PDB file of N, CA, C and O in Angstrom:
ATOM      1  N   MET A   1       1.497   4.983  -0.789  1.00  0.00           N
ATOM      2  CA  MET A   1       0.916   3.686  -1.050  1.00  0.00           C
ATOM      3  C   MET A   1       2.049   2.712  -1.307  1.00  0.00           C
ATOM      4  O   MET A   1       3.013   3.060  -1.989  1.00  0.00           O
ATOM      5  N   GLY A   2       1.959   1.521  -0.788  1.00  0.00           N
ATOM      6  CA  GLY A   2       2.992   0.539  -1.023  1.00  0.00           C
ATOM      7  C   GLY A   2       2.542  -0.841  -0.591  1.00  0.00           C
ATOM      8  O   GLY A   2       1.497  -1.006   0.040  1.00  0.00           O
ATOM      9  N   PHE A   3       3.344  -1.821  -0.940  1.00  0.00           N
ATOM     10  CA  PHE A   3       3.089  -3.188  -0.525  1.00  0.00           C
ATOM     11  C   PHE A   3       4.385  -3.968  -0.596  1.00  0.00           C
ATOM     12  O   PHE A   3       5.353  -3.524  -1.212  1.00  0.00           O
ATOM     13  N   ALA A   4       4.402  -5.127   0.032  1.00  0.00           N
ATOM     14  CA  ALA A   4       5.591  -5.976   0.041  1.00  0.00           C
ATOM     15  C   ALA A   4       5.234  -7.342  -0.524  1.00  0.00           C
ATOM     16  O   ALA A   4       4.154  -7.872  -0.263  1.00  0.00           O
ATOM     17  N   LEU A   5       6.143  -7.901  -1.292  1.00  0.00           N
ATOM     18  CA  LEU A   5       6.017  -9.265  -1.794  1.00  0.00           C
ATOM     19  C   LEU A   5       7.116 -10.083  -1.136  1.00  0.00           C
ATOM     20  O   LEU A   5       8.271  -9.659  -1.106  1.00  0.00           O
ATOM     21  N   VAL A   6       6.770 -11.246  -0.612  1.00  0.00           N
ATOM     22  CA  VAL A   6       7.760 -12.096   0.050  1.00  0.00           C
ATOM     23  C   VAL A   6       7.829 -13.452  -0.649  1.00  0.00           C
ATOM     24  O   VAL A   6       6.917 -13.836  -1.382  1.00  0.00           O
ATOM     25  N   ASN A   7       8.921 -14.162  -0.410  1.00  0.00           N
ATOM     26  CA  ASN A   7       9.132 -15.493  -0.989  1.00  0.00           C
ATOM     27  C   ASN A   7       9.055 -15.491  -2.511  1.00  0.00           C
ATOM     28  O   ASN A   7       8.454 -16.381  -3.113  1.00  0.00           O
ATOM     29  N   ILE A   8       9.664 -14.489  -3.125  1.00  0.00           N
ATOM     30  CA  ILE A   8       9.706 -14.394  -4.582  1.00  0.00           C
ATOM     31  C   ILE A   8      10.727 -15.400  -5.111  1.00  0.00           C
ATOM     32  O   ILE A   8      11.836 -15.489  -4.585  1.00  0.00           O
ATOM     33  N   ILE A   9      10.369 -16.143  -6.129  1.00  0.00           N
ATOM     34  CA  ILE A   9      11.285 -17.087  -6.761  1.00  0.00           C
ATOM     35  C   ILE A   9      12.362 -16.292  -7.492  1.00  0.00           C
ATOM     36  O   ILE A   9      12.035 -15.370  -8.240  1.00  0.00           O
ATOM     37  N   PRO A  10      13.644 -16.626  -7.294  1.00  0.00           N
ATOM     38  CA  PRO A  10      14.715 -15.906  -7.990  1.00  0.00           C
ATOM     39  C   PRO A  10      14.513 -15.944  -9.504  1.00  0.00           C
ATOM     40  O   PRO A  10      14.079 -16.953 -10.060  1.00  0.00           O
ATOM     41  N   GLY A  11      14.831 -14.838 -10.154  1.00  0.00           N
ATOM     42  CA  GLY A  11      14.694 -14.771 -11.605  1.00  0.00           C
ATOM     43  C   GLY A  11      14.592 -13.342 -12.085  1.00  0.00           C
ATOM     44  O   GLY A  11      14.791 -12.393 -11.326  1.00  0.00           O
ATOM     45  N   ARG A  12      14.275 -13.208 -13.367  1.00  0.00           N
ATOM     46  CA  ARG A  12      14.138 -11.896 -13.990  1.00  0.00           C
ATOM     47  C   ARG A  12      12.647 -11.566 -14.090  1.00  0.00           C
ATOM     48  O   ARG A  12      11.839 -12.410 -14.479  1.00  0.00           O
ATOM     49  N   TYR A  13      12.296 -10.340 -13.737  1.00  0.00           N
ATOM     50  CA  TYR A  13      10.903  -9.912 -13.707  1.00  0.00           C
ATOM     51  C   TYR A  13      10.713  -8.608 -14.464  1.00  0.00           C
ATOM     52  O   TYR A  13      11.642  -7.813 -14.609  1.00  0.00           O
ATOM     53  N   VAL A  14       9.498  -8.405 -14.941  1.00  0.00           N
ATOM     54  CA  VAL A  14       9.085  -7.151 -15.562  1.00  0.00           C
ATOM     55  C   VAL A  14       8.038  -6.551 -14.634  1.00  0.00           C
ATOM     56  O   VAL A  14       7.080  -7.226 -14.256  1.00  0.00           O
ATOM     57  N   LEU A  15       8.219  -5.276 -14.264  1.00  0.00           N
ATOM     58  CA  LEU A  15       7.331  -4.615 -13.308  1.00  0.00           C
ATOM     59  C   LEU A  15       6.609  -3.444 -13.952  1.00  0.00           C
ATOM     60  O   LEU A  15       7.172  -2.724 -14.776  1.00  0.00           O
ATOM     61  N   THR A  16       5.372  -3.270 -13.568  1.00  0.00           N
ATOM     62  CA  THR A  16       4.618  -2.085 -13.960  1.00  0.00           C
ATOM     63  C   THR A  16       3.529  -1.846 -12.921  1.00  0.00           C
ATOM     64  O   THR A  16       3.148  -2.767 -12.198  1.00  0.00           O
ATOM     65  N   ALA A  17       3.039  -0.646 -12.844  1.00  0.00           N
ATOM     66  CA  ALA A  17       1.921  -0.300 -11.964  1.00  0.00           C
ATOM     67  C   ALA A  17       0.910   0.463 -12.810  1.00  0.00           C
ATOM     68  O   ALA A  17       1.232   1.493 -13.404  1.00  0.00           O
ATOM     69  N   ILE A  18      -0.308  -0.049 -12.859  1.00  0.00           N
ATOM     70  CA  ILE A  18      -1.354   0.557 -13.682  1.00  0.00           C
ATOM     71  C   ILE A  18      -2.500   0.972 -12.770  1.00  0.00           C
ATOM     72  O   ILE A  18      -3.052   0.152 -12.037  1.00  0.00           O
ATOM     73  N   GLU A  19      -2.846   2.234 -12.820  1.00  0.00           N
ATOM     74  CA  GLU A  19      -3.940   2.745 -11.997  1.00  0.00           C
ATOM     75  C   GLU A  19      -5.277   2.255 -12.546  1.00  0.00           C
ATOM     76  O   GLU A  19      -5.546   2.368 -13.742  1.00  0.00           O
ATOM     77  N   ASP A  20      -6.110   1.710 -11.661  1.00  0.00           N
ATOM     78  CA  ASP A  20      -7.444   1.223 -12.032  1.00  0.00           C
ATOM     79  C   ASP A  20      -7.392   0.263 -13.218  1.00  0.00           C
ATOM     80  O   ASP A  20      -8.190   0.379 -14.147  1.00  0.00           O
ATOM     81  N   GLY A  21      -6.461  -0.679 -13.188  1.00  0.00           N
ATOM     82  CA  GLY A  21      -6.289  -1.617 -14.298  1.00  0.00           C
ATOM     83  C   GLY A  21      -7.065  -2.913 -14.173  1.00  0.00           C
ATOM     84  O   GLY A  21      -6.907  -3.804 -15.006  1.00  0.00           O
ATOM     85  N   TRP A  22      -7.895  -3.039 -13.157  1.00  0.00           N
ATOM     86  CA  TRP A  22      -8.613  -4.297 -12.936  1.00  0.00           C
ATOM     87  C   TRP A  22      -9.573  -4.629 -14.066  1.00  0.00           C
ATOM     88  O   TRP A  22      -9.882  -5.802 -14.277  1.00  0.00           O
ATOM     89  N   GLU A  23     -10.043  -3.656 -14.779  1.00  0.00           N
ATOM     90  CA  GLU A  23     -11.005  -3.901 -15.856  1.00  0.00           C
ATOM     91  C   GLU A  23     -10.336  -4.177 -17.203  1.00  0.00           C
ATOM     92  O   GLU A  23     -11.021  -4.494 -18.176  1.00  0.00           O
ATOM     93  N   LEU A  24      -9.003  -4.061 -17.271  1.00  0.00           N
ATOM     94  CA  LEU A  24      -8.299  -4.312 -18.532  1.00  0.00           C
ATOM     95  C   LEU A  24      -8.398  -5.783 -18.922  1.00  0.00           C
ATOM     96  O   LEU A  24      -8.372  -6.664 -18.063  1.00  0.00           O
ATOM     97  N   GLN A  25      -8.511  -6.035 -20.197  1.00  0.00           N
ATOM     98  CA  GLN A  25      -8.546  -7.396 -20.734  1.00  0.00           C
ATOM     99  C   GLN A  25      -7.110  -7.824 -21.031  1.00  0.00           C
ATOM    100  O   GLN A  25      -6.671  -7.765 -22.179  1.00  0.00           O
ATOM    101  N   TRP A  26      -6.373  -8.257 -19.999  1.00  0.00           N
ATOM    102  CA  TRP A  26      -4.942  -8.545 -20.077  1.00  0.00           C
ATOM    103  C   TRP A  26      -4.576  -9.502 -21.201  1.00  0.00           C
ATOM    104  O   TRP A  26      -3.522  -9.346 -21.817  1.00  0.00           O
ATOM    105  N   ALA A  27      -5.417 -10.484 -21.482  1.00  0.00           N
ATOM    106  CA  ALA A  27      -5.091 -11.524 -22.464  1.00  0.00           C
ATOM    107  C   ALA A  27      -5.259 -11.055 -23.908  1.00  0.00           C
ATOM    108  O   ALA A  27      -4.769 -11.709 -24.829  1.00  0.00           O
ATOM    109  N   GLU A  28      -5.938  -9.944 -24.115  1.00  0.00           N
ATOM    110  CA  GLU A  28      -6.163  -9.460 -25.480  1.00  0.00           C
ATOM    111  C   GLU A  28      -4.923  -8.759 -26.018  1.00  0.00           C
ATOM    112  O   GLU A  28      -4.312  -7.932 -25.341  1.00  0.00           O
ATOM    113  N   GLU A  29      -4.565  -9.108 -27.243  1.00  0.00           N
ATOM    114  CA  GLU A  29      -3.380  -8.541 -27.886  1.00  0.00           C
ATOM    115  C   GLU A  29      -3.478  -7.019 -27.966  1.00  0.00           C
ATOM    116  O   GLU A  29      -4.510  -6.479 -28.365  1.00  0.00           O
ATOM    117  N   GLY A  30      -2.417  -6.341 -27.590  1.00  0.00           N
ATOM    118  CA  GLY A  30      -2.333  -4.894 -27.707  1.00  0.00           C
ATOM    119  C   GLY A  30      -2.865  -4.104 -26.529  1.00  0.00           C
ATOM    120  O   GLY A  30      -2.646  -2.894 -26.460  1.00  0.00           O
ATOM    121  N   VAL A  31      -3.559  -4.749 -25.595  1.00  0.00           N
ATOM    122  CA  VAL A  31      -4.156  -4.022 -24.472  1.00  0.00           C
ATOM    123  C   VAL A  31      -3.088  -3.358 -23.599  1.00  0.00           C
ATOM    124  O   VAL A  31      -3.283  -2.234 -23.136  1.00  0.00           O
ATOM    125  N   LEU A  32      -1.976  -4.032 -23.371  1.00  0.00           N
ATOM    126  CA  LEU A  32      -0.929  -3.489 -22.502  1.00  0.00           C
ATOM    127  C   LEU A  32       0.082  -2.625 -23.244  1.00  0.00           C
ATOM    128  O   LEU A  32       0.965  -2.035 -22.622  1.00  0.00           O
ATOM    129  N   LYS A  33      -0.034  -2.545 -24.551  1.00  0.00           N
ATOM    130  CA  LYS A  33       0.941  -1.802 -25.356  1.00  0.00           C
ATOM    131  C   LYS A  33       1.135  -0.351 -24.898  1.00  0.00           C
ATOM    132  O   LYS A  33       2.280   0.100 -24.858  1.00  0.00           O
ATOM    133  N   PRO A  34       0.087   0.405 -24.551  1.00  0.00           N
ATOM    134  CA  PRO A  34       0.299   1.791 -24.107  1.00  0.00           C
ATOM    135  C   PRO A  34       1.145   1.901 -22.832  1.00  0.00           C
ATOM    136  O   PRO A  34       1.689   2.967 -22.542  1.00  0.00           O
ATOM    137  N   TYR A  35       1.255   0.817 -22.081  1.00  0.00           N
ATOM    138  CA  TYR A  35       1.975   0.843 -20.810  1.00  0.00           C
ATOM    139  C   TYR A  35       3.424   0.373 -20.934  1.00  0.00           C
ATOM    140  O   TYR A  35       4.194   0.514 -19.984  1.00  0.00           O
ATOM    141  N   LEU A  36       3.807  -0.175 -22.070  1.00  0.00           N
ATOM    142  CA  LEU A  36       5.135  -0.773 -22.242  1.00  0.00           C
ATOM    143  C   LEU A  36       6.276   0.183 -21.951  1.00  0.00           C
ATOM    144  O   LEU A  36       7.297  -0.241 -21.409  1.00  0.00           O
ATOM    145  N   ARG A  37       6.145   1.435 -22.286  1.00  0.00           N
ATOM    146  CA  ARG A  37       7.263   2.377 -22.137  1.00  0.00           C
ATOM    147  C   ARG A  37       7.659   2.603 -20.682  1.00  0.00           C
ATOM    148  O   ARG A  37       8.758   3.088 -20.416  1.00  0.00           O
ATOM    149  N   LYS A  38       6.794   2.266 -19.744  1.00  0.00           N
ATOM    150  CA  LYS A  38       7.103   2.479 -18.327  1.00  0.00           C
ATOM    151  C   LYS A  38       7.459   1.194 -17.589  1.00  0.00           C
ATOM    152  O   LYS A  38       7.684   1.220 -16.379  1.00  0.00           O
ATOM    153  N   TRP A  39       7.513   0.078 -18.296  1.00  0.00           N
ATOM    154  CA  TRP A  39       7.871  -1.174 -17.637  1.00  0.00           C
ATOM    155  C   TRP A  39       9.322  -1.135 -17.208  1.00  0.00           C
ATOM    156  O   TRP A  39      10.164  -0.565 -17.902  1.00  0.00           O
ATOM    157  N   GLN A  40       9.620  -1.739 -16.068  1.00  0.00           N
ATOM    158  CA  GLN A  40      10.992  -1.860 -15.566  1.00  0.00           C
ATOM    159  C   GLN A  40      11.325  -3.339 -15.439  1.00  0.00           C
ATOM    160  O   GLN A  40      10.484  -4.136 -15.024  1.00  0.00           O
ATOM    161  N   THR A  41      12.544  -3.702 -15.794  1.00  0.00           N
ATOM    162  CA  THR A  41      12.982  -5.078 -15.585  1.00  0.00           C
ATOM    163  C   THR A  41      13.902  -5.115 -14.371  1.00  0.00           C
ATOM    164  O   THR A  41      14.597  -4.145 -14.070  1.00  0.00           O
ATOM    165  N   MET A  42      13.891  -6.241 -13.688  1.00  0.00           N
ATOM    166  CA  MET A  42      14.793  -6.412 -12.551  1.00  0.00           C
ATOM    167  C   MET A  42      15.076  -7.888 -12.347  1.00  0.00           C
ATOM    168  O   MET A  42      14.289  -8.753 -12.732  1.00  0.00           O
ATOM    169  N   GLU A  43      16.205  -8.150 -11.741  1.00  0.00           N
ATOM    170  CA  GLU A  43      16.631  -9.511 -11.417  1.00  0.00           C
ATOM    171  C   GLU A  43      16.578  -9.670  -9.902  1.00  0.00           C
ATOM    172  O   GLU A  43      17.066  -8.813  -9.165  1.00  0.00           O
ATOM    173  N   ILE A  44      15.986 -10.766  -9.442  1.00  0.00           N
ATOM    174  CA  ILE A  44      15.913 -11.064  -8.019  1.00  0.00           C
ATOM    175  C   ILE A  44      16.756 -12.309  -7.752  1.00  0.00           C
ATOM    176  O   ILE A  44      16.532 -13.355  -8.361  1.00  0.00           O
ATOM    177  N   ALA A  45      17.726 -12.197  -6.842  1.00  0.00           N
ATOM    178  CA  ALA A  45      18.553 -13.335  -6.443  1.00  0.00           C
ATOM    179  C   ALA A  45      17.950 -13.987  -5.194  1.00  0.00           C
ATOM    180  O   ALA A  45      17.091 -13.401  -4.535  1.00  0.00           O
ATOM    181  N   SER A  46      18.393 -15.167  -4.886  1.00  0.00           N
ATOM    182  CA  SER A  46      17.929 -15.885  -3.706  1.00  0.00           C
ATOM    183  C   SER A  46      18.191 -15.057  -2.445  1.00  0.00           C
ATOM    184  O   SER A  46      19.297 -14.553  -2.251  1.00  0.00           O
ATOM    185  N   ASN A  47      17.183 -14.919  -1.595  1.00  0.00           N
ATOM    186  CA  ASN A  47      17.265 -14.179  -0.323  1.00  0.00           C
ATOM    187  C   ASN A  47      17.598 -12.701  -0.483  1.00  0.00           C
ATOM    188  O   ASN A  47      18.062 -12.073   0.468  1.00  0.00           O
ATOM    189  N   GLU A  48      17.375 -12.142  -1.647  1.00  0.00           N
ATOM    190  CA  GLU A  48      17.672 -10.731  -1.888  1.00  0.00           C
ATOM    191  C   GLU A  48      16.482  -9.862  -1.491  1.00  0.00           C
ATOM    192  O   GLU A  48      15.329 -10.247  -1.682  1.00  0.00           O
ATOM    193  N   VAL A  49      16.771  -8.696  -0.943  1.00  0.00           N
ATOM    194  CA  VAL A  49      15.742  -7.719  -0.600  1.00  0.00           C
ATOM    195  C   VAL A  49      15.986  -6.488  -1.458  1.00  0.00           C
ATOM    196  O   VAL A  49      17.097  -5.957  -1.493  1.00  0.00           O
ATOM    197  N   LYS A  50      14.945  -6.035  -2.150  1.00  0.00           N
ATOM    198  CA  LYS A  50      15.050  -4.836  -2.985  1.00  0.00           C
ATOM    199  C   LYS A  50      13.857  -3.940  -2.714  1.00  0.00           C
ATOM    200  O   LYS A  50      12.770  -4.410  -2.378  1.00  0.00           O
ATOM    201  N   LYS A  51      14.074  -2.653  -2.865  1.00  0.00           N
ATOM    202  CA  LYS A  51      12.984  -1.684  -2.794  1.00  0.00           C
ATOM    203  C   LYS A  51      12.888  -1.037  -4.168  1.00  0.00           C
ATOM    204  O   LYS A  51      13.884  -0.567  -4.718  1.00  0.00           O
ATOM    205  N   VAL A  52      11.685  -1.018  -4.713  1.00  0.00           N
ATOM    206  CA  VAL A  52      11.457  -0.487  -6.053  1.00  0.00           C
ATOM    207  C   VAL A  52      10.356   0.554  -5.978  1.00  0.00           C
ATOM    208  O   VAL A  52       9.347   0.343  -5.305  1.00  0.00           O
ATOM    209  N   THR A  53      10.536   1.657  -6.652  1.00  0.00           N
ATOM    210  CA  THR A  53       9.494   2.675  -6.762  1.00  0.00           C
ATOM    211  C   THR A  53       9.061   2.750  -8.214  1.00  0.00           C
ATOM    212  O   THR A  53       9.882   2.951  -9.110  1.00  0.00           O
ATOM    213  N   LEU A  54       7.771   2.588  -8.439  1.00  0.00           N
ATOM    214  CA  LEU A  54       7.201   2.650  -9.782  1.00  0.00           C
ATOM    215  C   LEU A  54       6.256   3.830  -9.885  1.00  0.00           C
ATOM    216  O   LEU A  54       5.606   4.198  -8.907  1.00  0.00           O
ATOM    217  N   LYS A  55       6.178   4.419 -11.055  1.00  0.00           N
ATOM    218  CA  LYS A  55       5.150   5.424 -11.313  1.00  0.00           C
ATOM    219  C   LYS A  55       3.904   4.690 -11.780  1.00  0.00           C
ATOM    220  O   LYS A  55       3.971   3.842 -12.670  1.00  0.00           O
ATOM    221  N   ILE A  56       2.777   5.015 -11.183  1.00  0.00           N
ATOM    222  CA  ILE A  56       1.522   4.390 -11.574  1.00  0.00           C
ATOM    223  C   ILE A  56       1.080   4.982 -12.890  1.00  0.00           C
ATOM    224  O   ILE A  56       1.063   6.201 -13.062  1.00  0.00           O
ATOM    225  N   ASP A  57       0.723   4.115 -13.818  1.00  0.00           N
ATOM    226  CA  ASP A  57       0.347   4.521 -15.162  1.00  0.00           C
ATOM    227  C   ASP A  57      -1.172   4.446 -15.294  1.00  0.00           C
ATOM    228  O   ASP A  57      -1.744   3.356 -15.266  1.00  0.00           O
ATOM    229  N   GLY A  58      -1.821   5.587 -15.437  1.00  0.00           N
ATOM    230  CA  GLY A  58      -3.256   5.631 -15.625  1.00  0.00           C
ATOM    231  C   GLY A  58      -3.569   5.948 -17.076  1.00  0.00           C
ATOM    232  O   GLY A  58      -3.290   7.055 -17.535  1.00  0.00           O
ATOM    233  N   ALA A  59      -4.133   5.015 -17.796  1.00  0.00           N
ATOM    234  CA  ALA A  59      -4.482   5.177 -19.213  1.00  0.00           C
ATOM    235  C   ALA A  59      -3.284   5.616 -20.043  1.00  0.00           C
ATOM    236  O   ALA A  59      -3.413   6.448 -20.941  1.00  0.00           O
ATOM    237  N   GLY A  60      -2.123   5.056 -19.740  1.00  0.00           N
ATOM    238  CA  GLY A  60      -0.935   5.338 -20.537  1.00  0.00           C
ATOM    239  C   GLY A  60      -0.137   6.548 -20.100  1.00  0.00           C
ATOM    240  O   GLY A  60       0.864   6.876 -20.737  1.00  0.00           O
ATOM    241  N   THR A  61      -0.549   7.232 -19.023  1.00  0.00           N
ATOM    242  CA  THR A  61       0.204   8.396 -18.546  1.00  0.00           C
ATOM    243  C   THR A  61       0.491   8.244 -17.065  1.00  0.00           C
ATOM    244  O   THR A  61      -0.302   7.644 -16.340  1.00  0.00           O
ATOM    245  N   ALA A  62       1.609   8.776 -16.609  1.00  0.00           N
ATOM    246  CA  ALA A  62       1.972   8.674 -15.195  1.00  0.00           C
ATOM    247  C   ALA A  62       0.999   9.489 -14.360  1.00  0.00           C
ATOM    248  O   ALA A  62       0.753  10.660 -14.650  1.00  0.00           O
ATOM    249  N   ALA A  63       0.452   8.878 -13.336  1.00  0.00           N
ATOM    250  CA  ALA A  63      -0.533   9.559 -12.509  1.00  0.00           C
ATOM    251  C   ALA A  63       0.043   9.961 -11.153  1.00  0.00           C
ATOM    252  O   ALA A  63      -0.092  11.114 -10.743  1.00  0.00           O
ATOM    253  N   ARG A  64       0.678   9.030 -10.458  1.00  0.00           N
ATOM    254  CA  ARG A  64       1.285   9.316  -9.161  1.00  0.00           C
ATOM    255  C   ARG A  64       2.309   8.230  -8.877  1.00  0.00           C
ATOM    256  O   ARG A  64       2.356   7.220  -9.579  1.00  0.00           O
ATOM    257  N   ALA A  65       3.116   8.427  -7.868  1.00  0.00           N
ATOM    258  CA  ALA A  65       4.174   7.455  -7.564  1.00  0.00           C
ATOM    259  C   ALA A  65       3.697   6.459  -6.521  1.00  0.00           C
ATOM    260  O   ALA A  65       2.922   6.807  -5.630  1.00  0.00           O
ATOM    261  N   GLY A  66       4.160   5.221  -6.634  1.00  0.00           N
ATOM    262  CA  GLY A  66       3.886   4.178  -5.655  1.00  0.00           C
ATOM    263  C   GLY A  66       5.198   3.529  -5.258  1.00  0.00           C
ATOM    264  O   GLY A  66       6.135   3.500  -6.055  1.00  0.00           O
ATOM    265  N   SER A  67       5.282   3.014  -4.059  1.00  0.00           N
ATOM    266  CA  SER A  67       6.513   2.390  -3.585  1.00  0.00           C
ATOM    267  C   SER A  67       6.236   0.935  -3.250  1.00  0.00           C
ATOM    268  O   SER A  67       5.285   0.629  -2.531  1.00  0.00           O
ATOM    269  N   ASN A  68       7.060   0.043  -3.767  1.00  0.00           N
ATOM    270  CA  ASN A  68       6.874  -1.388  -3.562  1.00  0.00           C
ATOM    271  C   ASN A  68       8.190  -2.015  -3.128  1.00  0.00           C
ATOM    272  O   ASN A  68       9.248  -1.649  -3.640  1.00  0.00           O
ATOM    273  N   LYS A  69       8.139  -2.955  -2.193  1.00  0.00           N
ATOM    274  CA  LYS A  69       9.345  -3.647  -1.721  1.00  0.00           C
ATOM    275  C   LYS A  69       9.288  -5.098  -2.168  1.00  0.00           C
ATOM    276  O   LYS A  69       8.236  -5.736  -2.106  1.00  0.00           O
ATOM    277  N   PHE A  70      10.426  -5.617  -2.620  1.00  0.00           N
ATOM    278  CA  PHE A  70      10.525  -7.015  -3.039  1.00  0.00           C
ATOM    279  C   PHE A  70      11.596  -7.686  -2.227  1.00  0.00           C
ATOM    280  O   PHE A  70      11.856  -8.875  -2.409  1.00  0.00           O
TER     281      PHE A  70
END
């Protein structure tokens, strides 16, 4: 499983992949806390191409690997 993001604005980003996370209440304090330990930070420069592989986090535990290109 994978996807590509294009035309990313240069800057510093925090990445995570959460399995079946569409129902999470993102704006509520503490909801994302169980997932914090697997977040990755990265810096994107102008016209830079990067490939990142994240482990999908299902309910706070790694479920399977996903591959994403930036």
